[in-house]
C-alpha positions as CSV (number, residue, x, y, z in Angstrom):
1,X,-2.2,-26.4,-6.2
2,X,-1.4,-22.7,-6.5
3,X,1.7,-21.3,-4.7
4,X,2.7,-17.7,-4.2
5,X,6.3,-16.5,-3.8
6,X,8.0,-13.1,-3.4
7,X,11.6,-12.6,-4.2
8,X,14.1,-9.9,-5.1
9,X,15.7,-9.2,-8.4
10,X,19.1,-7.5,-8.9
11,X,20.2,-5.9,-12.1
12,X,17.1,-4.2,-13.3
13,X,17.6,-0.6,-14.6
14,X,14.5,0.2,-16.7
15,X,11.0,-0.9,-17.7
16,X,12.4,-2.9,-20.5
17,X,14.2,-5.1,-18.0
18,X,10.9,-5.8,-16.3
19,X,9.4,-6.8,-19.7
20,X,12.3,-9.1,-20.5
21,X,12.0,-10.9,-17.1
22,X,8.2,-11.2,-17.3
23,X,8.4,-12.6,-20.8
24,X,10.8,-15.3,-19.8
25,X,8.8,-16.3,-16.8
26,X,5.5,-16.4,-18.7
27,X,7.0,-19.0,-21.1
28,X,7.0,-21.5,-18.2
29,X,4.0,-23.8,-18.0
30,X,2.0,-23.3,-14.8
31,X,2.4,-19.6,-14.3
32,X,-0.9,-18.0,-13.1
33,X,0.1,-14.5,-12.2
34,X,3.2,-12.4,-12.2
35,X,4.0,-8.8,-11.1
36,X,7.5,-7.3,-11.1
37,X,8.0,-3.9,-9.5
38,X,11.0,-2.0,-11.0
39,X,11.1,0.5,-8.2
40,X,11.3,-2.0,-5.3
41,X,13.2,-4.6,-7.3
42,X,10.8,-7.3,-6.2
43,X,8.7,-9.9,-7.9
44,X,5.4,-11.7,-7.0
45,X,4.6,-14.9,-8.8
46,X,1.7,-17.3,-8.4
47,X,2.1,-20.7,-10.1
48,X,1.0,-24.3,-10.1
49,X,3.4,-26.1,-7.8
50,X,2.5,-29.4,-9.4
51,X,4.1,-28.1,-12.6
52,X,6.8,-25.8,-11.4
53,X,9.3,-25.3,-8.6
54,X,10.7,-22.1,-7.2
55,X,14.1,-22.9,-8.9
56,X,12.5,-23.0,-12.3
57,X,11.3,-19.4,-11.9
58,X,14.7,-18.3,-10.7
59,X,16.4,-19.9,-13.7
60,X,14.1,-18.0,-16.0
61,X,15.1,-14.8,-14.3
62,X,18.8,-15.7,-14.8
63,X,18.2,-16.6,-18.4
64,X,16.9,-13.1,-19.0
65,X,20.2,-11.8,-17.6
66,X,19.3,-11.0,-14.0
67,X,19.7,-12.5,-10.6
68,X,16.8,-13.8,-8.4
69,X,17.3,-13.8,-4.7
70,X,14.8,-15.7,-2.5
71,X,15.7,-13.7,0.6
72,X,14.8,-10.1,0.6
73,X,17.6,-7.7,-0.3
74,X,18.4,-6.4,3.1
75,X,19.3,-2.8,4.0
76,X,23.0,-3.7,4.1
77,X,23.1,-5.0,0.5
78,X,21.2,-1.9,-0.7
79,X,23.6,0.4,1.2
80,X,26.5,-1.6,-0.3
81,X,25.1,-1.0,-3.8
82,X,24.7,2.7,-3.2
83,X,28.3,2.9,-1.8
84,X,29.6,1.1,-4.9
85,X,27.8,3.4,-7.2
86,X,29.2,6.4,-5.3
87,X,32.8,5.2,-5.4
88,X,32.6,4.3,-9.1
89,X,31.1,7.7,-9.9
90,X,33.9,9.5,-8.0
91,X,36.6,7.5,-9.8
92,X,35.0,8.1,-13.1
93,X,34.7,11.8,-12.5
94,X,38.3,12.1,-11.4
95,X,39.5,10.4,-14.6
96,X,37.0,12.2,-16.9
97,X,37.8,15.8,-15.9
98,X,41.4,15.6,-17.4
99,X,39.9,14.1,-20.5
100,X,37.6,17.1,-20.9
101,X,40.4,19.5,-20.2
102,X,42.6,17.9,-22.8
103,X,39.7,18.0,-25.4
104,X,39.1,21.7,-24.8
105,X,42.6,23.1,-24.3
106,X,45.0,20.7,-26.2
107,X,46.6,23.7,-28.0
108,X,48.0,25.0,-24.8
109,X,49.6,21.7,-23.7
110,X,53.3,20.8,-23.9
111,X,54.3,19.2,-27.2
112,X,55.2,15.9,-25.6
113,X,51.6,15.6,-24.3
114,X,50.1,16.6,-27.6
115,X,52.2,14.0,-29.4
116,X,50.9,11.2,-27.2
117,X,47.5,12.7,-26.6
118,X,45.7,9.7,-28.1
119,X,47.4,7.2,-25.7
120,X,47.0,9.5,-22.7
121,X,43.2,9.7,-23.3
122,X,43.0,6.0,-23.9
123,X,44.7,5.3,-20.6
124,X,42.3,7.7,-18.8
125,X,39.1,6.5,-20.5
126,X,39.6,2.8,-20.3
127,X,39.3,2.5,-16.4
128,X,36.1,4.6,-16.7
129,X,34.7,2.1,-19.2
130,X,35.4,-0.6,-16.6
131,X,33.6,1.4,-14.0
132,X,30.4,0.9,-16.1
133,X,31.1,-2.7,-16.9
134,X,27.5,-3.7,-15.9
135,X,26.0,-1.7,-18.7
136,X,27.9,-3.8,-21.2
137,X,27.5,-7.2,-19.6
138,X,23.8,-6.7,-19.0
139,X,23.0,-4.8,-22.1
140,X,24.8,-7.1,-24.6
141,X,23.9,-10.2,-22.6
142,X,20.2,-9.3,-22.7
143,X,20.4,-8.7,-26.4
144,X,22.2,-12.0,-27.0
145,X,20.1,-14.2,-24.7
146,X,16.6,-12.8,-25.0
147,X,16.9,-11.1,-28.4
148,X,15.4,-8.0,-26.6
149,X,17.3,-4.7,-26.0
150,X,17.0,-2.7,-22.8
151,X,18.3,0.6,-21.5
152,X,21.7,-0.9,-20.8
153,X,21.8,-2.0,-24.4
154,X,21.4,1.6,-25.5
155,X,24.1,2.8,-23.2
156,X,26.4,0.0,-24.2
157,X,26.0,0.7,-27.9
158,X,26.3,4.5,-27.5
159,X,29.4,4.3,-25.3
160,X,31.0,1.6,-27.4
161,X,30.5,3.6,-30.5
162,X,32.4,6.6,-29.0
163,X,35.1,4.5,-27.4
164,X,35.7,2.1,-30.3
165,X,35.8,4.9,-32.9
166,X,38.3,6.8,-30.7
167,X,40.4,3.6,-30.2
168,X,40.5,3.0,-34.0
169,X,41.5,6.7,-34.4
170,X,44.4,6.3,-32.0
171,X,45.6,3.2,-33.9
172,X,45.3,5.1,-37.2
173,X,47.2,8.1,-35.8
174,X,50.0,5.8,-34.5
175,X,50.2,4.2,-38.0
176,X,50.6,7.6,-39.5
177,X,47.2,7.9,-41.2
178,X,46.8,11.7,-41.7
179,X,43.0,11.3,-42.1
180,X,42.7,11.0,-38.4
181,X,43.8,13.5,-35.7
182,X,43.6,14.1,-32.0
183,X,40.7,16.5,-32.6
184,X,38.5,13.6,-33.7
185,X,38.8,11.6,-30.4
186,X,35.6,10.8,-28.5
187,X,37.1,9.4,-25.3
188,X,35.9,12.3,-23.1
189,X,32.3,11.7,-24.3
190,X,32.5,7.9,-23.7
191,X,34.0,8.6,-20.2
192,X,31.5,11.3,-19.3
193,X,28.6,9.3,-20.5
194,X,29.5,6.5,-18.0
195,X,30.2,9.1,-15.3
196,X,26.8,10.9,-15.6
197,X,24.9,7.7,-15.9
198,X,26.6,6.4,-12.8
199,X,25.6,9.6,-11.1
200,X,22.0,9.2,-12.2
201,X,21.9,5.6,-10.9
202,X,23.5,6.6,-7.6
203,X,20.9,9.4,-7.1
204,X,18.1,7.1,-8.3
205,X,19.2,4.3,-5.8
206,X,19.1,6.8,-2.9
207,X,15.6,8.1,-3.9
208,X,14.2,4.6,-4.6
209,X,15.4,3.5,-1.1
210,X,13.3,6.3,0.4
211,X,10.1,5.1,-1.3
212,X,10.1,1.9,0.8
213,X,10.5,3.7,4.2
214,X,7.0,2.5,5.3
215,X,8.1,-1.2,5.0
216,X,11.3,-0.4,6.8
217,X,9.4,1.2,9.7
218,X,7.1,-1.8,9.9
219,X,10.0,-4.2,9.9
220,X,11.7,-2.1,12.6
221,X,8.7,-2.7,14.8
222,X,9.5,-6.3,15.2
223,X,11.2,-7.0,18.6
224,X,14.2,-9.3,18.5
225,X,13.8,-10.9,21.9
226,X,11.1,-11.8,24.4
227,X,11.0,-12.6,28.1
228,X,9.1,-15.9,28.7
229,X,8.3,-17.8,31.8
230,X,9.5,-21.4,31.6
231,X,10.0,-23.8,34.5
232,X,8.8,-20.9,36.7
233,X,11.8,-18.8,35.6
234,X,11.9,-15.7,33.5
235,X,14.3,-16.2,30.5
236,X,15.1,-14.0,27.5
237,X,14.9,-15.8,24.2
238,X,15.0,-14.8,20.5
239,X,11.6,-13.9,19.1
240,X,11.9,-16.8,16.7
241,X,11.9,-19.3,19.6
242,X,8.6,-18.1,21.1
243,X,5.9,-20.8,21.1
244,X,2.2,-20.6,21.0
245,X,0.8,-20.6,24.6
246,X,4.1,-19.3,26.0
247,X,3.6,-16.9,28.9
248,X,5.4,-13.6,28.1
249,X,6.4,-10.9,30.5
250,X,6.2,-7.2,29.3
251,X,7.5,-4.4,31.3
252,X,7.0,-0.6,30.9
253,X,8.5,0.9,27.8
254,X,9.1,-2.6,26.1
255,X,7.7,-3.7,22.8
256,X,5.1,-6.5,22.8
257,X,6.8,-9.4,21.0
258,X,3.9,-11.3,19.5
259,X,0.1,-11.4,19.5
260,X,-1.8,-12.7,22.5
261,X,-4.2,-12.1,25.4
262,X,-3.4,-10.6,28.8
263,X,-3.7,-13.1,31.7
264,X,-2.4,-10.9,34.5
265,X,-1.7,-7.2,35.0
266,X,-2.8,-4.0,33.3
267,X,-1.3,-1.2,31.3
268,X,-1.9,1.3,28.4
269,X,-0.4,0.3,25.0
270,X,0.6,2.6,22.2
271,X,-0.8,0.9,19.1
272,X,-0.3,3.9,16.8
273,X,2.4,2.2,14.7
274,X,-0.1,-0.6,13.8
275,X,-3.5,1.1,13.8
276,X,-2.6,4.8,13.4
277,X,-4.6,5.5,16.6
278,X,-2.5,8.1,18.5
279,X,-4.2,7.7,21.9
280,X,-2.8,4.7,24.0
281,X,-5.4,1.9,24.6
282,X,-6.1,0.7,28.1
283,X,-5.4,-3.0,28.5
284,X,-6.6,-5.3,31.3
285,X,-7.1,-9.0,31.8
286,X,-8.5,-10.7,28.7
287,X,-7.5,-7.8,26.5
288,X,-5.9,-8.6,23.2
289,X,-2.4,-7.3,22.5
290,X,-0.6,-6.9,19.1
291,X,3.0,-7.7,18.5
292,X,5.2,-4.7,17.7
293,X,3.1,-2.2,19.8
294,X,4.7,-0.4,22.7
295,X,3.7,-0.9,26.4
296,X,3.6,2.4,28.2
297,X,3.0,2.4,31.9
298,X,2.2,-0.9,33.7
299,X,3.5,-4.5,33.5
300,X,1.6,-7.5,32.5
301,X,1.9,-11.2,31.5
302,X,0.2,-12.5,28.4
303,X,-0.3,-15.7,26.6
304,X,1.1,-16.0,23.0
305,X,-1.6,-16.8,20.6
306,X,0.0,-15.9,17.2
307,X,3.6,-16.0,16.4
308,X,5.9,-15.6,13.3
309,X,4.1,-15.0,10.0
310,X,0.7,-15.3,11.7
311,X,1.0,-12.1,13.8
312,X,-0.9,-9.0,12.8
313,X,2.3,-7.1,12.1
314,X,3.6,-9.9,9.8
315,X,0.3,-9.9,7.9
316,X,0.4,-6.1,7.5
317,X,4.0,-6.3,6.2
318,X,3.0,-9.0,3.8
319,X,-0.1,-7.1,2.6
320,X,2.0,-3.9,2.0
321,X,4.7,-5.8,0.2
322,X,2.2,-7.5,-2.1
323,X,0.5,-4.2,-2.8
324,X,3.8,-2.5,-3.7
325,X,4.7,-5.4,-6.0
326,X,1.3,-5.3,-7.7
327,X,0.5,-3.3,-10.9
328,X,-2.2,-0.7,-11.4
329,X,-4.1,-1.1,-14.7
330,X,-2.4,2.1,-16.0
331,X,1.0,0.4,-15.5
332,X,0.1,-2.3,-18.0
333,X,-0.3,0.4,-20.7
334,X,3.1,1.8,-19.8
335,X,4.7,-1.7,-19.9
336,X,3.2,-2.2,-23.4
337,X,4.8,1.1,-24.6
338,X,8.1,0.3,-22.9
339,X,8.3,-3.1,-24.6
340,X,8.5,-1.3,-28.0
341,X,10.4,1.8,-26.8
342,X,14.0,0.6,-26.9
343,X,13.8,-1.1,-30.4
344,X,12.2,2.1,-31.7
345,X,15.0,4.2,-30.2
346,X,17.6,2.0,-31.9
347,X,15.8,2.4,-35.2
348,X,15.5,6.2,-34.8
349,X,19.3,6.4,-33.9
350,X,20.4,4.3,-36.9
351,X,18.0,6.2,-39.2
352,X,19.2,9.6,-37.9
353,X,22.9,8.6,-38.4
354,X,22.2,7.4,-42.0
355,X,20.1,10.4,-42.9
356,X,22.7,13.0,-41.8
357,X,25.6,11.0,-43.2
358,X,23.9,10.6,-46.7
359,X,22.8,14.3,-46.6
360,X,26.5,15.1,-46.6
361,X,27.4,15.6,-43.0
362,X,30.7,14.2,-41.7
363,X,31.0,10.9,-40.0
364,X,31.8,12.6,-36.7
365,X,28.7,14.7,-36.9
366,X,26.4,11.7,-37.7
367,X,28.1,9.7,-35.0
368,X,27.3,12.5,-32.5
369,X,23.6,12.3,-33.5
370,X,23.6,8.5,-33.2
371,X,25.1,8.6,-29.7
372,X,22.9,11.4,-28.4
373,X,19.7,9.7,-29.5
374,X,20.7,6.4,-27.8
375,X,21.7,8.1,-24.6
376,X,18.9,10.6,-24.1
377,X,16.1,8.1,-24.6
378,X,15.1,7.1,-21.1
379,X,12.5,4.4,-20.5
380,X,13.7,4.4,-16.8
381,X,11.5,7.4,-16.1
382,X,8.5,5.6,-17.7
383,X,9.3,2.5,-15.6
384,X,9.6,4.4,-12.4
385,X,6.5,6.7,-12.8
386,X,3.8,4.3,-11.6
387,X,5.6,1.9,-9.1
388,X,7.3,4.7,-7.1
389,X,4.0,6.5,-6.6
390,X,2.3,3.2,-5.7
391,X,5.1,2.3,-3.2
392,X,4.9,5.7,-1.5
393,X,1.1,5.8,-1.6
394,X,0.6,2.3,-0.1
395,X,3.3,3.1,2.5
396,X,1.5,6.2,3.5
397,X,-1.7,4.2,3.8
398,X,-0.1,1.7,6.1
399,X,1.1,4.5,8.3
400,X,-2.4,5.9,8.4
401,X,-3.9,2.4,9.3
402,X,-5.3,2.0,5.7
403,X,-4.0,-1.3,4.2
404,X,-4.4,-1.4,0.4
405,X,-4.0,-4.9,-0.9
406,X,-3.3,-4.1,-4.5
407,X,-2.5,-1.3,-6.9
408,X,-5.5,-2.2,-8.9
409,X,-7.9,-1.6,-6.0
410,X,-6.2,1.7,-5.3
411,X,-6.8,2.8,-8.9
412,X,-10.4,1.5,-8.9
413,X,-11.2,3.4,-5.6
414,X,-10.6,6.7,-7.4
415,X,-13.4,6.0,-9.8
416,X,-16.0,4.8,-7.3
417,X,-19.3,6.6,-7.6
418,X,-21.4,4.7,-5.0
419,X,-20.6,3.4,-1.5
420,X,-22.7,0.8,0.3
421,X,-22.3,0.6,4.0
422,X,-23.3,-2.3,6.1
423,X,-25.2,-1.0,9.2
424,X,-24.4,-3.2,12.1
425,X,-20.8,-3.0,13.3
426,X,-19.9,-0.6,10.5
427,X,-22.1,2.5,10.9
428,X,-23.4,1.4,14.3
429,X,-21.5,0.0,17.3
430,X,-23.0,-3.5,16.7
431,X,-23.7,-3.7,20.4
432,X,-27.1,-2.5,21.8
433,X,-27.0,0.1,24.5
434,X,-29.6,1.6,26.8
435,X,-30.5,5.0,25.3
436,X,-33.4,6.1,27.6
437,X,-35.2,5.1,30.8
438,X,-38.7,6.7,31.2
439,X,-40.3,6.3,34.7
440,X,-44.1,6.5,35.3
441,X,-44.4,6.0,39.0
442,X,-40.9,5.2,40.5
443,X,-37.3,6.4,40.1
444,X,-35.2,5.4,37.1
445,X,-32.8,3.5,39.3
446,X,-35.6,1.3,40.7
447,X,-36.8,0.5,37.1
448,X,-33.2,-0.4,36.2
449,X,-32.9,-2.5,39.3
450,X,-35.9,-4.6,38.5
451,X,-35.1,-5.0,34.8
452,X,-31.4,-5.8,35.3
453,X,-32.0,-8.3,38.1
454,X,-34.2,-10.3,35.7
455,X,-32.2,-9.8,32.5
456,X,-29.0,-11.0,34.3
457,X,-30.5,-14.5,33.8
458,X,-31.1,-14.0,30.1
459,X,-28.6,-14.5,27.2
460,X,-30.4,-12.1,24.8
461,X,-28.3,-9.2,23.5
462,X,-30.8,-6.7,24.7
463,X,-30.5,-8.2,28.2
464,X,-26.8,-7.7,28.1
465,X,-27.4,-4.0,27.3
466,X,-29.6,-3.6,30.4
467,X,-27.1,-5.5,32.7
468,X,-24.2,-3.4,31.4
469,X,-26.1,-0.2,32.1
470,X,-26.9,-1.3,35.7
471,X,-23.2,-2.1,36.3
472,X,-22.3,1.4,34.9
473,X,-24.7,2.9,37.4
474,X,-23.3,0.6,40.2
475,X,-26.8,-0.8,40.9
476,X,-27.0,-3.9,43.2
477,X,-28.9,-6.9,41.7
478,X,-31.8,-8.4,43.6
479,X,-32.5,-12.1,44.1
480,X,-34.6,-13.5,41.3
481,X,-37.0,-16.5,41.7
482,X,-39.2,-18.4,39.3
483,X,-37.4,-16.9,36.2
484,X,-39.2,-17.7,32.9
485,X,-38.3,-16.4,29.5
486,X,-40.6,-16.1,26.5
487,X,-38.6,-16.0,23.2
488,X,-39.0,-12.8,21.2
489,X,-41.3,-11.3,23.8
490,X,-39.9,-10.9,27.3
491,X,-39.4,-12.5,30.7
492,X,-41.2,-13.1,34.0
493,X,-39.9,-13.6,37.5
494,X,-40.5,-13.0,41.3
495,X,-38.5,-10.4,43.1
496,X,-39.2,-9.5,46.8
497,X,-42.4,-11.6,46.5
498,X,-43.6,-9.4,43.7
499,X,-44.4,-10.5,40.2
500,X,-42.2,-8.7,37.7
501,X,-42.6,-8.6,33.9
502,X,-40.3,-7.1,31.4
503,X,-40.9,-7.3,27.6
504,X,-42.3,-5.7,24.5
505,X,-45.7,-4.2,23.9
506,X,-47.3,-7.4,22.6
507,X,-46.0,-9.3,25.6
508,X,-47.8,-6.9,27.9
509,X,-51.0,-7.0,26.0
510,X,-51.0,-10.8,26.1
511,X,-50.7,-10.5,29.9
512,X,-53.6,-8.0,30.1
513,X,-51.4,-5.1,31.2
514,X,-52.7,-1.6,30.7
515,X,-49.9,0.3,28.9
516,X,-52.1,3.1,27.3
517,X,-50.1,5.9,29.0
518,X,-46.9,4.6,27.3
519,X,-48.1,4.3,23.7
520,X,-46.9,7.8,22.7
521,X,-43.5,7.2,24.2
522,X,-43.3,3.8,22.5
523,X,-44.1,5.2,19.1
524,X,-41.7,8.1,19.5
525,X,-38.8,5.9,20.6
526,X,-39.5,3.4,17.8
527,X,-39.4,6.2,15.2
528,X,-35.9,7.0,16.4
529,X,-34.8,3.4,15.9
530,X,-35.2,2.1,19.5
531,X,-36.5,-1.1,20.8
532,X,-38.7,-0.5,23.9
533,X,-39.0,-2.9,26.9
534,X,-41.8,-2.2,29.4
535,X,-41.3,-2.9,33.2
536,X,-44.4,-4.1,35.1
537,X,-44.6,-5.0,38.8
538,X,-47.8,-6.6,40.1
539,X,-49.7,-5.7,36.9
540,X,-48.7,-2.0,37.2
541,X,-46.6,-0.3,34.6
542,X,-43.6,1.3,36.3
543,X,-41.8,2.6,33.2
544,X,-39.9,1.6,30.0
545,X,-36.4,1.1,28.9
546,X,-35.3,2.1,25.3
547,X,-32.4,0.2,23.7
548,X,-30.7,0.9,20.4
549,X,-27.6,0.0,18.4
550,X,-26.1,3.5,18.5
551,X,-24.5,5.2,15.5
552,X,-20.7,5.3,15.8
553,X,-18.8,8.5,16.5
554,X,-17.8,10.5,13.5
555,X,-20.3,8.8,11.1
556,X,-22.1,12.1,10.4
557,X,-18.8,13.8,9.7
558,X,-17.8,11.1,7.3
559,X,-21.1,11.0,5.4
560,X,-21.0,14.8,4.8
561,X,-17.5,14.6,3.4
562,X,-18.2,11.5,1.3
563,X,-21.3,13.1,-0.2
564,X,-19.0,15.6,-1.7
565,X,-16.9,13.1,-3.7
566,X,-19.3,10.2,-4.6
567,X,-22.8,10.3,-6.2
568,X,-24.6,7.9,-3.9
569,X,-24.2,6.6,-0.3
570,X,-26.3,3.6,0.6
571,X,-27.0,1.8,3.9
572,X,-27.8,-1.9,3.8
573,X,-29.3,-3.8,6.7
574,X,-31.5,-6.6,7.8
575,X,-33.6,-4.3,10.0
576,X,-37.1,-3.3,9.2
577,X,-37.6,-0.2,7.1
578,X,-38.8,2.0,10.0
579,X,-35.8,1.2,12.2
580,X,-33.4,1.4,9.2
581,X,-34.7,4.9,8.3
582,X,-34.3,6.1,11.9
583,X,-30.6,5.0,11.8
584,X,-30.3,6.5,8.4
585,X,-31.4,9.9,9.7
586,X,-28.8,9.8,12.4
587,X,-26.2,8.8,9.9
588,X,-27.1,11.5,7.4
589,X,-28.2,9.0,4.8
590,X,-31.2,9.7,2.5
591,X,-34.2,7.5,3.1
592,X,-34.4,6.5,-0.5
593,X,-30.8,5.2,-0.3
594,X,-31.6,2.8,2.5
595,X,-31.7,-0.9,1.5
596,X,-33.6,-2.6,4.4
597,X,-34.7,-6.1,5.3
598,X,-31.9,-7.8,3.4
599,X,-30.8,-11.2,4.5
600,X,-27.0,-11.8,4.8
601,X,-27.0,-14.2,1.8
602,X,-28.7,-11.6,-0.4
603,X,-26.3,-8.7,0.2
604,X,-24.1,-9.6,-2.8
605,X,-27.3,-9.6,-5.0
606,X,-28.0,-6.1,-4.0
607,X,-24.5,-5.1,-5.0
608,X,-25.1,-6.8,-8.4
609,X,-28.3,-4.8,-8.9
610,X,-26.3,-1.5,-8.5
611,X,-23.6,-2.7,-10.8
612,X,-26.2,-3.6,-13.4
613,X,-26.9,0.1,-13.6
614,X,-23.3,0.8,-14.6
615,X,-22.5,2.0,-11.1
616,X,-19.0,1.4,-9.7
617,X,-19.6,0.2,-6.1
618,X,-17.5,0.1,-3.0
619,X,-18.8,-2.0,-0.2
620,X,-17.9,-1.2,3.4
621,X,-18.5,-4.0,6.0
622,X,-17.0,-5.8,8.9
623,X,-15.2,-8.3,6.6
624,X,-16.8,-11.4,8.0
625,X,-20.6,-11.5,7.6
626,X,-20.3,-9.3,4.6
627,X,-17.7,-11.4,2.8
628,X,-19.8,-12.2,-0.4
629,X,-20.8,-8.6,-0.8
630,X,-17.2,-7.4,-0.3
631,X,-16.0,-9.9,-2.9
632,X,-18.8,-8.9,-5.4
633,X,-18.2,-5.1,-5.1
634,X,-15.7,-3.3,-7.3
635,X,-13.7,-2.4,-4.2
636,X,-14.3,-4.2,-0.9
637,X,-13.4,-2.3,2.3
638,X,-13.3,-4.1,5.6
639,X,-13.4,-1.9,8.7
640,X,-12.1,-3.2,12.0
641,X,-9.4,-2.9,14.7
642,X,-6.6,-4.8,13.1
643,X,-7.7,-8.4,13.7
644,X,-9.3,-8.6,10.2
645,X,-6.1,-8.0,8.2
646,X,-6.2,-11.6,6.8
647,X,-9.7,-11.2,5.3
648,X,-9.4,-12.4,1.7
649,X,-12.6,-10.9,0.5
650,X,-11.7,-7.2,1.1
651,X,-9.4,-5.2,-1.2
652,X,-8.7,-2.5,1.5
653,X,-8.6,-3.0,5.3
654,X,-9.1,-0.1,7.6
655,X,-7.2,-1.0,10.8
656,X,-9.0,1.6,13.0
657,X,-12.7,1.4,13.8
658,X,-13.1,4.9,12.3
659,X,-15.5,5.3,9.4
660,X,-13.7,8.5,8.4
661,X,-10.9,6.4,7.0
662,X,-13.2,5.5,4.1
663,X,-13.0,9.1,3.0
664,X,-9.2,9.3,3.7
665,X,-8.7,6.1,1.6
666,X,-10.5,7.7,-1.4
667,X,-8.5,10.9,-0.9
668,X,-5.3,8.9,-0.9
669,X,-6.4,7.0,-4.0
670,X,-7.2,10.2,-6.0
671,X,-3.9,11.7,-4.9
672,X,-1.7,8.7,-5.9
673,X,-3.4,8.4,-9.3
674,X,-2.9,12.1,-9.9
675,X,0.8,11.7,-9.1
676,X,1.1,8.8,-11.4
677,X,-0.3,10.8,-14.2
678,X,2.0,13.7,-13.4
679,X,5.0,11.3,-13.5
680,X,3.8,9.7,-16.8
681,X,3.2,13.2,-18.4
682,X,6.7,14.4,-17.6
683,X,8.3,11.1,-18.7
684,X,6.4,11.1,-22.0
685,X,7.0,14.8,-22.6
686,X,10.7,14.4,-21.9
687,X,11.1,11.6,-24.4
688,X,8.8,13.2,-27.0
689,X,10.8,16.4,-26.9
690,X,14.3,15.0,-26.2
691,X,14.6,12.4,-28.9
692,X,13.8,14.7,-31.9
693,X,16.2,17.3,-30.5
694,X,18.9,14.7,-30.1
695,X,18.3,13.6,-33.7
696,X,19.2,17.1,-34.8
697,X,15.8,18.5,-35.7
698,X,16.8,22.0,-34.5
699,X,20.2,22.1,-36.2
700,X,19.1,23.3,-39.7
701,X,17.2,26.2,-38.1
702,X,19.3,27.2,-35.1
703,X,22.6,25.4,-35.5
704,X,22.0,23.7,-32.1
705,X,23.3,20.2,-31.8
706,X,22.8,18.3,-28.5
707,X,26.1,17.2,-27.0
708,X,26.0,13.5,-25.9
709,X,27.2,14.5,-22.4
710,X,24.3,16.9,-22.0
711,X,22.0,14.0,-23.1
712,X,23.5,11.8,-20.4
713,X,22.9,14.4,-17.7
714,X,19.3,14.9,-18.9
715,X,18.6,11.2,-19.0
716,X,20.0,10.7,-15.5
717,X,18.0,13.5,-14.0
718,X,14.7,12.6,-15.7
719,X,14.5,9.4,-13.6
720,X,15.6,11.2,-10.5
721,X,12.9,13.9,-11.0
722,X,10.2,11.2,-11.4
723,X,11.2,9.5,-8.1
724,X,11.5,12.8,-6.3
725,X,8.1,13.8,-7.4
726,X,6.7,10.6,-5.9
727,X,8.7,11.2,-2.7
728,X,7.0,14.7,-2.4
729,X,3.8,12.8,-1.9
730,X,4.7,12.2,1.7
731,X,3.8,15.9,2.4
732,X,0.2,15.0,1.6
733,X,0.0,12.7,4.6
734,X,-0.6,15.6,7.0
735,X,-3.4,17.0,4.7
736,X,-5.2,13.6,4.8
737,X,-4.9,13.4,8.6
738,X,-6.2,17.0,8.9
739,X,-9.1,16.4,6.4
740,X,-11.6,16.4,9.2
741,X,-10.2,19.3,11.3
C-alpha cells in the first residue's frame, strides 16, 4: 500500500545536495515517487509501506550526509539558523579585516609584527575556518560517503588549499627555509572566502524565508483555541481538543476554529484569506462556515463537522506544500546538469592549475587559478532558479484563491491551446431560474400564484425555480386539491374549484388546449435557451413562464480574455444542440465549438478526441460529475467555493466561483515559467562566463586575473540575485487581480 510523507531536510546548500539525497533514497526498494525542494528544504516521498518504513528513508538521507526531520522546521529554528549565520559572518569579518590589512600594508608594520606575521595570520585565520566548519564536514563527508561532490566540497577544497599551503609556508619560514616568505601567505584569502560565503548564505536564508510567506500566512490563520458548549457551559479549549459534532460559539471579531454548519444566529464572515473573495459573506442558519475565516458582525453557534487535517484550511496548506515540493519538468533538466556540474568544475580547476603550472607560471599563480575556479562555480543559483519561482508562484495562487497542486500542472497550463468548459454549474449557475413571465389575460402575479401553488407540491428542479420566484415576490400560496403530476410533461390540480394545468407544449396539446397565440413566444424563448411552461385555468391559456439555467456573472468577460491567449474554447453539455447554442451565444462561445448531447460517462472520450488532434486540453468542471474528463485532460481545473479542495481528479482548484480565475491561473502560469527561464538564463550565463574568467582566459590578453575573494563575492550574490528575482514576482499579484479592470 502506497504511503506519502513530507519531511524537512537540513544541511542542503546546492542542487548537487538534492541529487545526492535523491540518489540515496532511490536505492531503496519500494520508492514510487520522490521530490526534494532545495529552496524550501522539504521532501515529499511516496513509497510502498509494506517494503519500507519512514525511518528507512530518514537513514538514507543521513547516509547522504544530511539530517531528516519528520516535523516541519518551525519559524524559530529558521530564525535561529539565520541568527547563527549572522553571528558567524560578523566574527569572520572582524578577524578577516586585520588579515587583509596585514597582507596589503605589511611593509609599514613594526618589525616585531613582521617577524611573527605568519603566526599572527595563522591565529587570526584559524577561528574563521572554524566558523565555516560545516563546509568541511558536509563537503568532505559527502565525498567520502556517497562518492559525489557538492558545492560544500568545492568550498572545502578551495579554502583548504589556501589555508594548508599558508600553514606549510609558516612552518617552512619558522624552520628557516628561505624559499618561503610572508608575501606568499594565503590566510587572508582563506578567511575572506569563508566570510563572503557565510554572507551569501545569510542573505540567501533571509530571501528563501520570504519565498514561503504564503504558507506562513495560511498557517497563521489557524486559531489556537475554541469556545465549545459542554454540559450546558461555555468552556475554552485548545483547537486540538475539538471533537466532531461539538457546538462551538463564535463572537464578533473572532476566527472560526473549524469547519461546520451554523445552527443558531447569523453574521457576515470574511472568507478572503481562504477564497480570495474580498466581500464578506452573509451567514444564517444551515450556512457552512470554514475554519480560519473571520466572523465580522454577529454571533452564532455552529456544529463542528470537520476538524484537524480534514478542514478546508488544512487541505489547502497540504496542497500548497505539496505543490511547492513538486518539480516542474524543466527542473528535471536542471537537476541532470547539476549532477555533472560539480565533478566538471573539479576537473576544470585541476586542469587549469596544471596547464598554467606547466606553461611556466609560479605555483602561487596556478594555485590562485585553482581556488578561483572552485569558488566561483555556483550550482546554488541553478538549484534555486526553479523552486524559488514555484514557491512564490504557488503561494501567490493560494492568496488569489487558485490552488495549484503541482509544479508540473503549472508548467503544462502555460502551453494549453484549448479549454473545454462544462456547462452546468461551471458556465451556468446550475440552478434553474425564472427568466420571464408572459401574461395573456391576467396579471403576472396571478399567473405566478397559480403556478407556484401547484409546483410547491412537486420535487422537479423547474418547480423549485417557480416556488423560489414566488417567495421572492412575496406571493401567498393557495390551497391545492387533487394534485396529479405527469413525469416530463406537467401537473394538474384544483385551486378555488377551478381546474389548473401547468406544463409544456405537448402536455397542453394532449389535453386539447388551444395555445396558438403562444407559439411565437414559445419558439423565441426556446431559441434563447429557455424551457417554457404554460399556465391554463379551466381550459383557457392565461400565460407562460420561462425558466433557464442562467449564465454566471463575468462569463462573457472571461471568454473574451481567454480567446486572446488560447486557440479554442469549447463548451460541453448534455443539453440538446438548440439549447446549448443559445447558452453558447450568451457565453460568447462559437456555435461550432459547442459539444452538445454528451452523456457524463462520454465526456472523457470527447477530451481524448481533441487530444488525438495534438491539442493540449484543459478541462474546467465542477470536480465531481466531471471527474473522468478532468483526469483525462492535460490540466484539470475544478471550480467551486472551497469545499472541493480534496478532489483528486483536478490539477488546479479554483476556490471562488468565478470563471475569470481560469484566465488568472493561465496568466500566473505564464508569468512563473517566464521567471524560471529568466533565473536559469542568468544562472547559466553567470557560470558560462565566470568559470573561464576564473581559469585565466583573459590573463594573456589583458593581464586580468580574478582574485579568489572577488570570486567568493560573485558566487554568493549570484544565488541571492536569483532568489530576489523570484521575490519580485509578488509585484505581479496586483496586475493579475486588476486583469479585468
